[in-house]
Backbone as JSON Lines, residues from 0, in Angstrom:
{"i":0,"aa":"M","n":[0.83,-0.72,-0.02],"ca":[0.12,-0.26,-0.02],"c":[0.98,1.31,0.05]}
{"i":1,"aa":"E","n":[0.65,2.43,-0.73],"ca":[1.45,3.63,-1.28],"c":[0.99,4.23,0.44]}
{"i":2,"aa":"T","n":[1.85,5.18,0.64],"ca":[2.1,6.41,1.69],"c":[0.96,6.66,1.81]}
{"i":3,"aa":"A","n":[0.61,7.48,-0.07],"ca":[-0.03,8.41,0.0],"c":[-1.53,7.9,0.53]}
{"i":4,"aa":"E","n":[-1.87,6.79,0.21],"ca":[-3.31,6.23,0.26],"c":[-3.44,5.92,2.08]}
{"i":5,"aa":"I","n":[-2.16,5.56,2.68],"ca":[-2.33,5.34,4.01],"c":[-2.26,6.78,4.79]}
{"i":6,"aa":"L","n":[-1.82,7.95,4.15],"ca":[-2.24,9.3,4.4],"c":[-3.23,9.76,4.3]}
{"i":7,"aa":"R","n":[-4.1,9.43,3.44],"ca":[-5.53,9.3,3.05],"c":[-6.52,8.98,3.97]}
{"i":8,"aa":"I","n":[-6.18,7.71,4.55],"ca":[-7.11,7.08,5.11],"c":[-6.9,8.31,6.61]}
{"i":9,"aa":"L","n":[-5.76,8.04,6.92],"ca":[-5.44,9.11,8.27],"c":[-6.26,10.55,8.3]}
{"i":10,"aa":"R","n":[-6.28,11.42,7.05],"ca":[-6.9,12.26,6.7],"c":[-8.96,12.28,6.99]}
{"i":11,"aa":"E","n":[-8.94,11.52,6.12],"ca":[-10.27,11.21,5.62],"c":[-11.08,10.45,6.73]}
{"i":12,"aa":"E","n":[-10.66,9.22,6.66],"ca":[-11.38,8.35,7.63],"c":[-11.19,8.16,8.71]}
{"i":13,"aa":"I","n":[-10.07,8.62,9.72],"ca":[-9.56,8.68,11.05],"c":[-9.65,10.25,11.5]}
{"i":14,"aa":"H","n":[-9.51,10.66,10.5],"ca":[-9.5,12.68,10.76],"c":[-8.95,12.76,12.63]}
{"i":15,"aa":"S","n":[-9.6,12.34,13.35],"ca":[-8.95,13.05,14.74],"c":[-8.22,12.28,15.24]}
{"i":16,"aa":"A","n":[-6.97,12.44,15.48],"ca":[-5.76,11.39,16.19],"c":[-5.11,11.79,17.15]}
{"i":17,"aa":"V","n":[-4.81,10.87,17.79],"ca":[-4.23,11.04,19.13],"c":[-2.37,11.57,18.86]}
{"i":18,"aa":"F","n":[-2.5,12.82,19.21],"ca":[-0.72,13.07,19.4],"c":[-0.1,12.92,20.55]}
{"i":19,"aa":"A","n":[1.53,12.45,20.39],"ca":[1.7,12.26,21.48],"c":[3.18,12.88,21.71]}
{"i":20,"aa":"T","n":[3.3,13.45,22.53],"ca":[4.6,14.78,22.72],"c":[5.33,14.33,24.11]}
{"i":21,"aa":"V","n":[6.43,15.04,24.41],"ca":[6.9,14.95,25.84],"c":[6.97,16.41,26.38]}
{"i":22,"aa":"D","n":[6.78,16.54,27.46],"ca":[6.51,17.76,27.75],"c":[7.75,18.06,28.81]}
{"i":23,"aa":"E","n":[7.95,19.32,29.65],"ca":[8.88,20.23,30.01],"c":[9.67,19.56,31.24]}
{"i":24,"aa":"Q","n":[8.63,18.53,31.65],"ca":[9.46,17.26,32.84],"c":[9.87,16.01,32.16]}
{"i":25,"aa":"G","n":[9.84,15.81,30.84],"ca":[9.88,14.72,30.06],"c":[9.33,13.54,30.4]}
{"i":26,"aa":"L","n":[7.98,13.87,30.67],"ca":[6.96,13.02,30.77],"c":[5.96,12.95,29.21]}
{"i":27,"aa":"P","n":[5.36,11.98,28.95],"ca":[4.53,12.04,28.0],"c":[3.27,12.75,28.0]}
{"i":28,"aa":"A","n":[2.39,13.6,26.87],"ca":[1.53,14.32,26.88],"c":[0.99,14.1,25.64]}
{"i":29,"aa":"T","n":[-0.46,13.33,25.85],"ca":[-1.43,13.2,24.46],"c":[-2.36,14.07,24.42]}
{"i":30,"aa":"R","n":[-2.77,14.49,23.13],"ca":[-4.29,15.22,23.01],"c":[-4.85,14.62,21.7]}
{"i":31,"aa":"V","n":[-5.94,14.82,21.46],"ca":[-6.5,14.66,19.97],"c":[-6.56,15.85,19.43]}
{"i":32,"aa":"I","n":[-6.35,15.36,18.34],"ca":[-5.76,16.84,17.2],"c":[-6.67,16.31,15.94]}
{"i":33,"aa":"D","n":[-6.7,17.14,14.86],"ca":[-7.11,16.91,13.45],"c":[-6.25,16.56,12.53]}
{"i":34,"aa":"I","n":[-6.36,15.86,11.57],"ca":[-5.29,16.12,10.8],"c":[-6.14,16.67,9.41]}
{"i":35,"aa":"M","n":[-5.33,18.13,9.21],"ca":[-6.16,18.96,8.43],"c":[-5.78,18.63,6.78]}
{"i":36,"aa":"L","n":[-4.37,18.35,6.82],"ca":[-4.08,18.21,4.84],"c":[-2.98,16.93,4.81]}
{"i":37,"aa":"T","n":[-2.81,16.15,4.12],"ca":[-2.04,15.36,3.74],"c":[-1.69,15.41,2.08]}
{"i":38,"aa":"D","n":[-0.47,15.02,2.01],"ca":[-0.2,15.03,0.36],"c":[0.99,13.4,0.46]}
{"i":39,"aa":"E","n":[1.78,13.79,-0.87],"ca":[2.5,12.14,-1.02],"c":[3.06,11.54,0.31]}
{"i":40,"aa":"D","n":[3.69,12.73,1.22],"ca":[4.36,11.87,2.07],"c":[4.59,12.89,3.46]}
{"i":41,"aa":"S","n":[3.7,13.49,3.62],"ca":[3.58,14.75,4.7],"c":[1.96,14.84,5.1]}
{"i":42,"aa":"L","n":[2.07,14.92,6.53],"ca":[0.54,15.28,7.16],"c":[1.08,16.47,7.8]}
{"i":43,"aa":"Y","n":[-0.29,17.68,7.83],"ca":[-0.65,18.62,8.34],"c":[-1.69,18.67,9.73]}
{"i":44,"aa":"F","n":[-1.01,19.68,10.49],"ca":[-2.0,19.92,11.4],"c":[-1.85,21.24,12.15]}
{"i":45,"aa":"I","n":[-2.47,21.92,12.98],"ca":[-2.41,23.45,13.47],"c":[-2.54,23.06,14.87]}
{"i":46,"aa":"T","n":[-1.88,23.98,15.64],"ca":[-2.58,24.59,16.98],"c":[-2.39,25.79,17.09]}
{"i":47,"aa":"A","n":[-2.58,26.55,18.26],"ca":[-2.68,27.7,18.59],"c":[-1.27,28.08,19.38]}
{"i":48,"aa":"K","n":[-0.8,29.23,18.99],"ca":[0.51,29.5,20.16],"c":[0.81,29.75,21.06]}
{"i":49,"aa":"G","n":[-0.59,29.42,21.73],"ca":[-1.0,29.87,23.23],"c":[-0.72,28.4,23.97]}
{"i":50,"aa":"K","n":[-0.57,27.46,23.27],"ca":[-0.99,26.11,23.7],"c":[0.35,25.19,24.12]}
{"i":51,"aa":"A","n":[0.51,24.42,25.53],"ca":[1.26,23.57,25.72],"c":[1.94,22.67,24.63]}
{"i":52,"aa":"F","n":[1.09,22.2,23.81],"ca":[1.26,21.29,22.28],"c":[2.24,22.21,21.67]}
{"i":53,"aa":"Y","n":[1.54,23.26,21.19],"ca":[2.6,24.41,20.38],"c":[4.57,24.59,21.38]}
{"i":54,"aa":"R","n":[4.31,24.58,22.34],"ca":[5.42,24.6,23.07],"c":[6.62,23.23,22.92]}
{"i":55,"aa":"Q","n":[5.68,22.11,23.07],"ca":[6.15,20.88,23.08],"c":[7.06,20.72,21.7]}
{"i":56,"aa":"L","n":[6.1,21.0,20.57],"ca":[6.36,21.01,19.26],"c":[7.48,21.69,19.03]}
{"i":57,"aa":"T","n":[7.36,22.86,19.45],"ca":[8.61,23.58,18.92],"c":[9.97,23.21,19.65]}
{"i":58,"aa":"D","n":[9.58,22.76,20.93],"ca":[10.91,22.37,21.66],"c":[11.25,21.33,21.11]}
{"i":59,"aa":"R","n":[10.67,20.01,21.17],"ca":[11.08,18.84,20.56],"c":[11.61,18.71,19.09]}
{"i":60,"aa":"K","n":[10.46,19.43,18.49],"ca":[10.14,19.18,17.04],"c":[10.17,17.25,16.33]}
{"i":61,"aa":"Y","n":[9.43,16.62,17.13],"ca":[8.69,15.28,17.02],"c":[7.83,15.44,17.62]}
{"i":62,"aa":"A","n":[7.01,14.32,17.09],"ca":[5.66,14.0,17.39],"c":[5.12,12.59,16.99]}
{"i":63,"aa":"A","n":[4.34,11.78,17.73],"ca":[3.76,10.65,17.28],"c":[2.19,10.55,17.12]}
{"i":64,"aa":"V","n":[1.41,10.19,16.3],"ca":[0.18,10.16,16.14],"c":[-0.2,8.67,16.1]}
{"i":65,"aa":"S","n":[-1.46,8.52,16.53],"ca":[-2.37,6.92,16.24],"c":[-3.6,7.5,16.3]}
{"i":66,"aa":"G","n":[-4.4,6.54,15.57],"ca":[-5.99,6.86,14.93],"c":[-6.53,5.76,14.59]}
{"i":67,"aa":"M","n":[-7.97,5.44,14.6],"ca":[-8.65,4.2,14.11],"c":[-9.78,4.67,13.66]}
{"i":68,"aa":"T","n":[-10.0,4.2,12.57],"ca":[-11.43,4.37,11.86],"c":[-12.36,4.18,13.18]}
{"i":69,"aa":"Q","n":[-14.13,4.7,12.95],"ca":[-14.77,4.12,13.98],"c":[-15.54,2.63,13.66]}
{"i":70,"aa":"G","n":[-15.97,2.51,12.12],"ca":[-16.6,1.25,11.56],"c":[-17.75,0.81,12.73]}
{"i":71,"aa":"K","n":[-18.08,-0.48,12.35],"ca":[-19.43,-0.69,13.41],"c":[-19.41,-1.71,14.49]}
{"i":72,"aa":"G","n":[-17.68,-1.88,14.18],"ca":[-16.96,-2.9,15.42],"c":[-15.53,-2.83,15.29]}
{"i":73,"aa":"S","n":[-15.07,-3.48,15.88],"ca":[-13.57,-3.76,16.19],"c":[-12.9,-4.74,15.0]}
{"i":74,"aa":"L","n":[-14.08,-5.51,14.12],"ca":[-13.45,-6.41,13.18],"c":[-13.53,-5.37,11.83]}
{"i":75,"aa":"E","n":[-14.01,-4.11,11.55],"ca":[-14.19,-3.74,10.98],"c":[-13.08,-2.15,10.62]}
{"i":76,"aa":"R","n":[-12.03,-2.18,11.7],"ca":[-11.13,-0.8,11.54],"c":[-9.95,-1.08,10.89]}
{"i":77,"aa":"K","n":[-9.44,-0.04,10.87],"ca":[-8.35,0.24,10.42],"c":[-7.6,1.04,11.17]}
{"i":78,"aa":"A","n":[-6.27,0.94,11.53],"ca":[-5.51,1.56,12.19],"c":[-4.17,2.46,11.76]}
{"i":79,"aa":"V","n":[-3.91,3.7,12.06],"ca":[-2.58,4.06,11.67],"c":[-1.99,5.05,12.39]}
{"i":80,"aa":"S","n":[-0.76,4.22,12.8],"ca":[0.21,5.01,13.91],"c":[1.66,5.32,12.62]}
{"i":81,"aa":"V","n":[1.58,6.61,13.13],"ca":[3.58,7.34,12.32],"c":[3.9,7.82,13.77]}
{"i":82,"aa":"R","n":[5.17,8.15,13.76],"ca":[6.09,8.92,14.42],"c":[7.11,9.76,13.74]}
{"i":83,"aa":"G","n":[7.23,10.83,13.73],"ca":[8.73,11.51,12.85],"c":[8.74,13.28,13.48]}
{"i":84,"aa":"K","n":[9.59,13.45,12.73],"ca":[10.14,14.98,12.84],"c":[8.96,16.05,12.41]}
{"i":85,"aa":"V","n":[8.95,17.22,13.19],"ca":[7.83,17.75,12.5],"c":[8.74,19.68,12.35]}
{"i":86,"aa":"E","n":[7.89,20.3,11.63],"ca":[8.61,21.95,11.62],"c":[7.04,22.72,11.48]}
{"i":87,"aa":"N","n":[7.42,23.66,12.2],"ca":[6.36,24.85,11.76],"c":[6.45,25.57,10.49]}
{"i":88,"aa":"I","n":[5.45,25.9,9.83],"ca":[5.54,26.49,8.64],"c":[4.96,27.66,8.45]}
{"i":89,"aa":"G","n":[4.37,27.76,10.04],"ca":[3.52,29.28,10.26],"c":[2.38,28.98,9.55]}
{"i":90,"aa":"S","n":[2.05,30.23,9.03],"ca":[0.7,30.36,8.39],"c":[0.4,30.42,6.71]}
{"i":91,"aa":"G","n":[1.62,29.71,6.57],"ca":[1.83,28.88,5.21],"c":[0.51,27.29,5.43]}
{"i":92,"aa":"R","n":[-0.09,27.55,4.18],"ca":[-1.36,26.96,4.32],"c":[-2.21,26.7,4.77]}
{"i":93,"aa":"L","n":[-2.51,27.84,5.73],"ca":[-3.42,28.08,6.72],"c":[-4.75,28.32,6.04]}
{"i":94,"aa":"A","n":[-4.98,29.21,4.74],"ca":[-6.08,29.29,4.01],"c":[-6.46,27.95,4.0]}
{"i":95,"aa":"Q","n":[-5.64,27.12,3.46],"ca":[-5.87,25.58,2.31],"c":[-6.56,24.82,3.58]}
{"i":96,"aa":"V","n":[-6.13,24.77,5.0],"ca":[-6.8,24.08,5.9],"c":[-8.14,24.62,6.08]}
{"i":97,"aa":"F","n":[-8.45,25.74,6.04],"ca":[-9.85,26.6,6.44],"c":[-10.14,25.9,5.46]}
{"i":98,"aa":"E","n":[-10.15,26.09,4.11],"ca":[-11.08,25.99,3.01],"c":[-10.97,23.92,2.91]}
{"i":99,"aa":"A","n":[-10.58,23.37,3.22],"ca":[-10.27,21.75,2.97],"c":[-11.48,21.49,4.65]}
{"i":100,"aa":"N","n":[-11.3,22.09,5.22],"ca":[-11.96,21.92,6.92],"c":[-13.04,23.08,7.22]}
{"i":101,"aa":"P","n":[-13.74,23.22,6.41],"ca":[-14.69,24.39,6.82],"c":[-15.64,24.36,8.4]}
{"i":102,"aa":"Y","n":[-15.31,23.52,8.8],"ca":[-16.28,23.21,10.35],"c":[-14.95,24.2,11.33]}
{"i":103,"aa":"M","n":[-13.58,24.36,10.63],"ca":[-12.88,25.26,11.42],"c":[-13.36,26.53,11.49]}
{"i":104,"aa":"A","n":[-13.91,27.22,10.51],"ca":[-14.56,28.81,10.59],"c":[-15.53,28.81,11.67]}
{"i":105,"aa":"E","n":[-16.21,27.89,12.33],"ca":[-17.24,27.98,13.32],"c":[-16.5,28.36,14.43]}
{"i":106,"aa":"I","n":[-14.86,27.66,14.49],"ca":[-14.5,27.91,15.82],"c":[-13.78,28.79,15.84]}
{"i":107,"aa":"Y","n":[-12.97,29.44,14.49],"ca":[-12.12,30.94,14.35],"c":[-12.81,31.56,13.33]}
{"i":108,"aa":"P","n":[-14.04,31.8,13.99],"ca":[-14.82,32.67,12.71],"c":[-14.29,34.2,11.88]}
{"i":109,"aa":"E","n":[-13.67,34.73,12.73],"ca":[-12.55,35.86,11.83],"c":[-11.31,35.76,11.61]}
{"i":110,"aa":"E","n":[-10.81,36.9,10.9],"ca":[-9.65,36.06,10.39],"c":[-8.43,36.54,11.2]}
{"i":111,"aa":"E","n":[-9.17,37.77,12.11],"ca":[-8.17,38.0,13.05],"c":[-8.26,36.71,14.5]}
{"i":112,"aa":"S","n":[-8.58,36.1,14.45],"ca":[-8.83,35.26,15.4],"c":[-7.96,34.11,15.12]}
{"i":113,"aa":"R","n":[-7.5,33.78,13.7],"ca":[-7.0,33.06,13.45],"c":[-5.38,33.03,13.25]}
{"i":114,"aa":"T","n":[-5.12,34.25,14.18],"ca":[-3.51,34.82,13.83],"c":[-2.8,33.98,15.31]}
{"i":115,"aa":"A","n":[-3.95,33.19,16.03],"ca":[-3.47,32.42,16.98],"c":[-2.37,31.09,16.23]}
{"i":116,"aa":"L","n":[-3.58,30.62,15.05],"ca":[-3.11,29.48,14.67],"c":[-1.76,29.51,14.08]}
{"i":117,"aa":"E","n":[-1.15,28.17,13.8],"ca":[0.15,28.21,12.86],"c":[0.21,26.48,12.35]}
{"i":118,"aa":"V","n":[0.49,26.36,11.12],"ca":[0.6,25.13,11.0],"c":[1.71,24.27,11.11]}
{"i":119,"aa":"F","n":[1.64,23.33,11.16],"ca":[2.91,22.34,11.46],"c":[2.6,21.02,10.53]}
{"i":120,"aa":"R","n":[4.03,20.59,10.04],"ca":[4.02,19.15,8.95],"c":[5.15,18.29,9.54]}
{"i":121,"aa":"M","n":[4.41,16.88,9.75],"ca":[5.49,15.96,9.93],"c":[5.47,15.65,8.67]}
{"i":122,"aa":"Y","n":[6.87,15.59,8.29],"ca":[7.73,15.44,6.95],"c":[8.78,14.47,6.64]}
{"i":123,"aa":"E","n":[8.9,13.99,8.26],"ca":[9.88,12.44,8.16],"c":[9.67,11.72,9.12]}
{"i":124,"aa":"G","n":[9.25,10.55,9.11],"ca":[9.56,9.8,10.16],"c":[9.09,8.03,9.21]}
{"i":125,"aa":"E","n":[8.45,7.57,10.27],"ca":[8.03,6.03,9.82],"c":[6.68,5.73,10.59]}
{"i":126,"aa":"G","n":[5.6,4.79,10.08],"ca":[4.68,4.59,10.59],"c":[4.26,2.91,10.26]}
{"i":127,"aa":"E","n":[3.1,2.74,10.62],"ca":[2.63,1.61,10.27],"c":[1.06,1.45,9.97]}
{"i":128,"aa":"Y","n":[0.45,0.7,8.79],"ca":[-1.19,0.62,9.01],"c":[-1.31,-0.76,9.14]}
{"i":129,"aa":"F","n":[-2.39,-0.82,9.96],"ca":[-3.24,-2.43,10.53],"c":[-4.57,-2.48,10.05]}
{"i":130,"aa":"D","n":[-5.04,-3.78,9.52],"ca":[-6.52,-3.23,8.9],"c":[-6.82,-4.79,9.49]}
{"i":131,"aa":"L","n":[-8.06,-4.24,10.33],"ca":[-8.63,-5.44,11.1],"c":[-9.5,-6.16,10.2]}
{"i":132,"aa":"S","n":[-10.37,-5.29,9.3],"ca":[-11.3,-5.87,8.34],"c":[-10.7,-6.76,7.57]}
{"i":133,"aa":"A","n":[-9.62,-7.06,6.89],"ca":[-8.97,-7.89,5.88],"c":[-9.05,-9.39,6.69]}
{"i":134,"aa":"K","n":[-8.95,-10.45,5.95],"ca":[-9.17,-11.73,6.19],"c":[-8.05,-12.15,5.63]}
{"i":135,"aa":"P","n":[-6.52,-12.98,6.1],"ca":[-6.16,-12.52,7.38],"c":[-5.69,-10.94,7.38]}
{"i":136,"aa":"V","n":[-5.45,-10.49,8.8],"ca":[-5.21,-9.25,9.13],"c":[-4.41,-8.45,8.01]}
{"i":137,"aa":"V","n":[-4.28,-7.17,8.01],"ca":[-2.91,-7.05,7.13],"c":[-2.22,-5.69,7.47]}
{"i":138,"aa":"R","n":[-0.92,-5.71,7.78],"ca":[-0.09,-5.13,8.37],"c":[0.62,-4.7,7.66]}
{"i":139,"aa":"H","n":[1.19,-3.43,7.18],"ca":[2.31,-2.63,6.42],"c":[3.2,-1.43,7.11]}
{"i":140,"aa":"T","n":[4.34,-1.51,7.17],"ca":[4.96,0.0,7.5],"c":[5.25,1.0,6.23]}
{"i":141,"aa":"F","n":[5.39,1.95,6.46],"ca":[5.85,2.95,5.56],"c":[6.56,3.93,6.15]}
{"i":142,"aa":"S","n":[7.12,4.67,5.55],"ca":[7.85,5.74,5.76],"c":[7.3,6.85,5.61]}
{"i":143,"aa":"L","n":[7.94,8.5,5.82],"ca":[7.5,9.99,5.34],"c":[9.26,10.34,4.86]}
{"i":144,"aa":"G","n":[8.92,11.35,3.77],"ca":[9.98,11.84,3.56],"c":[11.33,11.39,3.41]}
{"i":145,"aa":"G","n":[11.33,10.23,2.75],"ca":[12.81,9.59,2.48],"c":[13.2,8.95,3.8]}
{"i":146,"aa":"A","n":[12.52,8.64,4.82],"ca":[13.0,8.11,6.01],"c":[12.99,6.73,6.02]}
{"i":147,"aa":"Q","n":[14.55,6.18,6.42],"ca":[14.64,4.57,5.96],"c":[13.76,3.65,6.75]}
{"i":148,"aa":"E","n":[12.94,3.31,5.93],"ca":[11.67,2.56,6.88],"c":[12.59,0.96,7.21]}
{"i":149,"aa":"R","n":[12.54,1.03,8.85],"ca":[12.55,-0.25,9.39],"c":[12.1,-1.6,8.69]}
{"i":150,"aa":"H","n":[13.27,-2.34,8.81],"ca":[12.7,-3.79,7.64],"c":[13.98,-4.47,7.99]}
{"i":151,"aa":"P","n":[13.78,-5.77,8.93],"ca":[12.82,-6.24,9.37],"c":[12.72,-4.85,10.74]}
{"i":152,"aa":"V","n":[11.04,-4.76,11.19],"ca":[10.38,-4.11,12.24],"c":[10.56,-4.57,13.25]}
{"i":153,"aa":"S","n":[11.49,-3.85,13.85],"ca":[11.6,-4.21,15.68],"c":[10.17,-4.68,16.19]}
{"i":154,"aa":"G","n":[9.99,-6.02,16.91],"ca":[8.91,-6.62,17.35],"c":[8.78,-7.6,16.41]}
{"i":155,"aa":"D","n":[8.95,-7.98,15.26],"ca":[8.82,-8.94,14.03],"c":[9.21,-10.24,14.7]}
{"i":156,"aa":"Y","n":[8.64,-11.89,14.7],"ca":[8.84,-12.77,14.78],"c":[9.29,-13.62,13.66]}
{"i":157,"aa":"Y","n":[10.7,-14.02,13.97],"ca":[11.15,-14.56,12.71],"c":[11.71,-16.3,13.27]}
{"i":158,"aa":"I","n":[11.9,-17.13,11.72],"ca":[12.49,-18.14,12.53],"c":[13.52,-18.71,11.83]}
{"i":159,"aa":"D","n":[14.44,-18.98,12.83],"ca":[15.92,-19.49,11.98],"c":[16.07,-20.99,11.45]}
{"i":160,"aa":"E","n":[17.41,-21.38,11.29],"ca":[17.8,-22.32,10.73],"c":[17.9,-23.93,11.72]}
{"i":161,"aa":"T","n":[17.67,-23.36,13.09],"ca":[17.27,-24.21,13.67],"c":[15.56,-25.13,13.57]}
{"i":162,"aa":"C","n":[14.89,-24.46,12.52],"ca":[13.4,-25.22,12.5],"c":[13.47,-26.69,11.97]}
{"i":163,"aa":"S","n":[12.44,-27.56,12.68],"ca":[12.8,-28.57,12.15],"c":[11.42,-29.06,11.15]}
{"i":164,"aa":"G","n":[10.35,-28.27,11.27],"ca":[9.43,-28.32,10.41],"c":[8.09,-29.1,11.05]}
{"i":165,"aa":"C","n":[8.26,-29.08,12.59],"ca":[7.47,-30.24,13.06],"c":[5.95,-29.33,13.03]}
{"i":166,"aa":"G","n":[5.77,-28.14,12.55],"ca":[4.6,-27.57,12.05],"c":[3.42,-27.19,13.69]}
{"i":167,"aa":"E","n":[4.1,-26.99,14.73],"ca":[3.45,-26.78,16.03],"c":[3.26,-25.35,16.04]}
{"i":168,"aa":"C","n":[4.22,-24.54,15.53],"ca":[3.61,-22.76,15.29],"c":[2.58,-22.7,14.59]}
{"i":169,"aa":"L","n":[2.35,-23.37,13.2],"ca":[1.02,-23.06,12.61],"c":[0.25,-23.2,13.61]}
{"i":170,"aa":"K","n":[-0.23,-24.36,14.16],"ca":[-1.29,-24.49,15.09],"c":[-1.5,-23.85,15.98]}
{"i":171,"aa":"K","n":[-1.05,-22.8,16.41],"ca":[-1.03,-22.23,17.6],"c":[-1.26,-20.87,16.71]}
{"i":172,"aa":"C","n":[-0.88,-20.3,15.78],"ca":[-1.02,-19.11,15.0],"c":[-2.78,-18.73,14.67]}
{"i":173,"aa":"P","n":[-2.75,-17.67,15.36],"ca":[-3.95,-17.21,15.25],"c":[-4.64,-16.9,13.78]}
{"i":174,"aa":"Q","n":[-3.28,-16.58,12.85],"ca":[-3.78,-16.02,11.68],"c":[-3.44,-16.74,10.69]}
{"i":175,"aa":"K","n":[-2.65,-17.83,11.16],"ca":[-2.35,-19.1,10.19],"c":[-1.37,-18.24,8.9]}
{"i":176,"aa":"C","n":[-0.44,-17.38,9.72],"ca":[0.11,-16.79,8.59],"c":[1.73,-16.98,8.91]}
{"i":177,"aa":"I","n":[1.67,-18.39,8.25],"ca":[3.36,-19.44,8.66],"c":[3.32,-19.87,7.17]}
{"i":178,"aa":"D","n":[4.33,-19.59,6.26],"ca":[4.46,-20.24,5.02],"c":[4.9,-21.64,5.52]}
{"i":179,"aa":"M","n":[5.04,-22.87,5.29],"ca":[5.44,-24.25,5.46],"c":[6.09,-24.64,4.51]}
{"i":180,"aa":"S","n":[6.09,-23.82,3.11],"ca":[6.54,-24.45,1.74],"c":[8.0,-25.03,1.7]}
{"i":181,"aa":"A","n":[8.5,-24.49,2.66],"ca":[10.19,-25.0,2.78],"c":[10.49,-24.83,4.38]}
{"i":182,"aa":"V","n":[11.72,-25.43,4.84],"ca":[12.27,-25.3,5.62],"c":[13.45,-24.84,6.12]}
{"i":183,"aa":"P","n":[13.44,-23.55,6.78],"ca":[13.15,-23.27,8.02],"c":[11.68,-22.38,7.07]}
{"i":184,"aa":"Y","n":[10.36,-22.53,8.04],"ca":[9.54,-21.63,7.98],"c":[9.64,-20.08,8.04]}
{"i":185,"aa":"V","n":[8.77,-19.56,7.31],"ca":[9.02,-18.41,7.21],"c":[7.48,-17.7,7.56]}
{"i":186,"aa":"I","n":[7.85,-16.81,8.54],"ca":[6.66,-15.83,9.13],"c":[6.09,-15.1,8.11]}
{"i":187,"aa":"L","n":[5.11,-14.99,7.81],"ca":[4.57,-14.03,6.84],"c":[4.41,-12.7,7.86]}
{"i":188,"aa":"Q","n":[5.19,-11.4,7.87],"ca":[5.02,-10.38,8.76],"c":[3.92,-9.43,8.47]}
{"i":189,"aa":"E","n":[3.12,-9.53,7.02],"ca":[1.94,-8.39,6.82],"c":[1.01,-9.0,7.24]}
{"i":190,"aa":"H","n":[0.99,-10.45,7.87],"ca":[-0.49,-10.84,8.63],"c":[-0.21,-11.25,9.93]}
{"i":191,"aa":"C","n":[1.15,-10.96,10.54],"ca":[1.15,-11.29,11.89],"c":[0.87,-9.98,13.3]}
{"i":192,"aa":"L","n":[-0.07,-11.0,13.84],"ca":[-0.1,-9.79,14.99],"c":[0.52,-9.95,16.05]}
{"i":193,"aa":"R","n":[1.76,-10.53,16.27],"ca":[3.02,-10.37,16.88],"c":[2.76,-10.88,18.34]}
{"i":194,"aa":"C","n":[1.76,-11.85,18.52],"ca":[1.19,-12.54,19.69],"c":[2.46,-13.06,20.38]}
{"i":195,"aa":"G","n":[3.12,-13.83,19.57],"ca":[4.69,-14.73,20.2],"c":[3.92,-16.09,20.42]}
{"i":196,"aa":"N","n":[2.85,-16.31,20.03],"ca":[2.58,-17.92,20.24],"c":[3.6,-18.77,19.65]}
{"i":197,"aa":"C","n":[3.7,-18.31,18.61],"ca":[4.68,-19.15,17.96],"c":[6.1,-19.76,18.38]}
{"i":198,"aa":"Q","n":[6.73,-18.8,19.28],"ca":[7.87,-18.77,19.96],"c":[7.42,-19.71,21.33]}
{"i":199,"aa":"E","n":[6.33,-19.45,21.8],"ca":[5.85,-19.98,23.07],"c":[6.17,-21.51,22.75]}
{"i":200,"aa":"V","n":[5.42,-22.14,21.6],"ca":[5.45,-23.56,21.27],"c":[6.86,-24.09,20.56]}
{"i":201,"aa":"C","n":[7.41,-23.09,20.1],"ca":[8.5,-24.32,19.09],"c":[9.06,-25.05,20.07]}
{"i":202,"aa":"P","n":[9.6,-26.37,19.97],"ca":[10.33,-27.0,20.84],"c":[11.44,-27.06,20.59]}
{"i":203,"aa":"C","n":[12.26,-26.19,19.15],"ca":[13.6,-26.01,18.83],"c":[13.83,-24.79,19.33]}
{"i":204,"aa":"K","n":[13.22,-24.12,19.79],"ca":[13.66,-22.63,20.16],"c":[14.1,-22.05,18.57]}
{"i":205,"aa":"A","n":[13.66,-22.18,17.82],"ca":[13.77,-21.68,16.58],"c":[13.38,-20.26,16.51]}
{"i":206,"aa":"V","n":[12.15,-19.71,16.99],"ca":[11.53,-18.43,16.82],"c":[12.33,-17.26,17.62]}
{"i":207,"aa":"H","n":[12.15,-16.56,17.21],"ca":[13.15,-15.3,17.95],"c":[12.27,-13.61,17.9]}
{"i":208,"aa":"R","n":[12.04,-13.14,18.25],"ca":[11.64,-12.23,18.86],"c":[13.02,-10.72,17.89]}
{"i":209,"aa":"R","n":[12.59,-9.71,17.19],"ca":[13.61,-9.14,16.97],"c":[14.14,-8.26,17.75]}
C-alpha cells in the first residue's frame, strides 16, 4: 500500500487522531488533534501559539500520532500510527486548511482570531498501517519524507535455521500466517499479530523476536 493512500485514510477516514509529545518534565503528553491536510508523504495539523502542545512541538520537533477508523465494530476498523520529525510552517497553508475543513470557520470565525494558529508539518518518519477488516489481517510499514523504513521491523518474530519443520507454530498461530513450503518456515509479516504464540510452542527454540 502506498504511503499517500495510508495518509489519505488517516486524514479522511480517521481525521481526529491522538498526538503524543514530551513535556518540559520529560513526561508523555497526549491530546486529540485533527489531521487537516496530507500529500504524498507529509501530514499537516494546526495548533494555537498559546498552547502547551505548541511549545512541546517547537522544543522537541517530534511527535507520534495514532488513530483508528470508527466502523461498526472492532473487526471493521483500520489503524494508522506514525511518528517523526515536525516543522512549523507558520501561516503557510492556513487558508488551505480552512478551505479543506470548513468546520474550522465555526471555531475561528474572524480572520483576526486565526492569527493565533500556525501550521505544523510532519515531514520525515515511519509508521504502520493495520487493517482488522481484512482476512487475514493486514499490516504494512511505511515511511515519510525519505526516512529509511525499518526492515525488518523491531518486534517482528522470525524463524531461524534450527527449525525442524514440525508444524507446532502453525497450530497456534491465530492468523495461520506461516509459510510451510520450505524449512525453515517463514512468518508472513504482513499478516502477523506479533502475539508470540509461535515462539512459545516451538520445541526447537527456533522462533525469535527482533
